[in-house]
N, C-alpha and C positions, 0 to 999 in steps of 0.2 A: 864119079863119086856116088856113094850110097847115102840115102837119107834114112835115118833110123828114127823110130818113135821112142819116147822115153820109156824105159823098162823093157824094150825089145831085146831079145837074145838072138845073136847070129854067130855062126862059126866064123872064125877069122878067115878061113879059106873062101867063104862067100864074099869077103870084102877085098880080095886080091892082096892079102897081107902075106908077105914072105916071113915065116916065123923064125928064120935064121938071122934076120937083121932086126935091129932095134926099132921099136915104134915109139911115137910121141903122142901123148894125150894132152890136148890143150883145152882148158876150161876158160872161156871168154865170157865176161859178164858186161852188162850195161845196166847197172843197178847201184843205187846209192847206199845199199846196206853192206855191212861188213860180214864176211862169211869165211869159213875155213873149209878147205877141201883136203881130205886125207885118203890114203890108200891102205887097205888092210889085205894082207896075204893070208888066205884061209887054206886049211887042209881039206882032205876029202870028206870029213865029217862036218864041214862048214864052220869050223872053229878057228879063231885066230891062232896062228902057229905059236907065237909068243909075243910079248910086248915089243920086242925089237923089230917085228914085222908090221908095225903100224907106222907108215911114213907120213910125216906132216912137217910144218915149218920148223919145229924144234928137233926133229929127228928125220932128216931128209933122205937118208940112204939106208936100204935094207942091209942086214948082215952079209948077205951073199953079194951085195954090190950091184945087183942087176935091176933094182927098182930105185929110181932116184927122182926126188922132187928137184927139178933143175931151175924152176922159176916160181917165185911166190910173191904176190903183191898183197900186203896186209890192208892197206887203206883203199877204200873205194874211191873212184874218180867219177866225174860227171860224164866222161866219154867211155866208149867201149874199150876194154882193156883185158889183157890176159891175166886172169886171177891166179891160175896155177898151171904148171906144165910138168908132166911126169915123163921120164924116159924109161922104157921097159925093154929088156933084152929077153924075150920069151924063151929062146932056145937054151939059155944059160941059167934059167931059174932053178932053184933048189928042187929036188925031186918031190919033196913033201908039200910043195905049193900046188894046190889044185885050182884055185881061182883067186882073182883079184877083185876087190870091191872098192869103188871110189865113193866116198861119202861126203856130202855137203852138210855143214852145220852152221847155225847162225843164232844169235840172241834175239833176232827179229823174226816174226812169222815169215815163212818161206813164200807165202802168197804175195809178199811185197817185192819179190824179185821181178824186175821188169823183163829181163831176158838173160838166159844163160845158154851158151852154145858149147857143146862138147864135140871136139874133133879128134879123129884118129888119123895120124900122119905117118907116112913112110915114104920119104922123098916127095910125095904129093899128098893132098888130102884124100884119104880113102873112104871116110865115113863122117857123117855129121848128125847130131841130134840136137834139138832145141827144146828148152823148157821155157 
């Protein structure tokens, strides 16, 4: 498994990801604050393709059906828990999708987050970053 630093960019090929099979991104928190995690599909110019390509708790699936919010926990708990889980089928994404951005937002200052772990899974955990 690869350990990534927050903000690090790495080609999926460096992470032993098979881009023909779906990947799962798990956002696990240990924090008492309420937060939302969304996914934005951007075009080559870095612009949101359209509002339908913003996946969050109220719009869990992209129009192409290849980006899905498969788990969302709205209320924080005192123990470590999966906040959000996205499944992405990279090889079947629409041609106009250049990149995916996962965004965390909260009403509380983000420096109050005790711990947030981001994991990339494909049969096993391929990469992890911690905030």
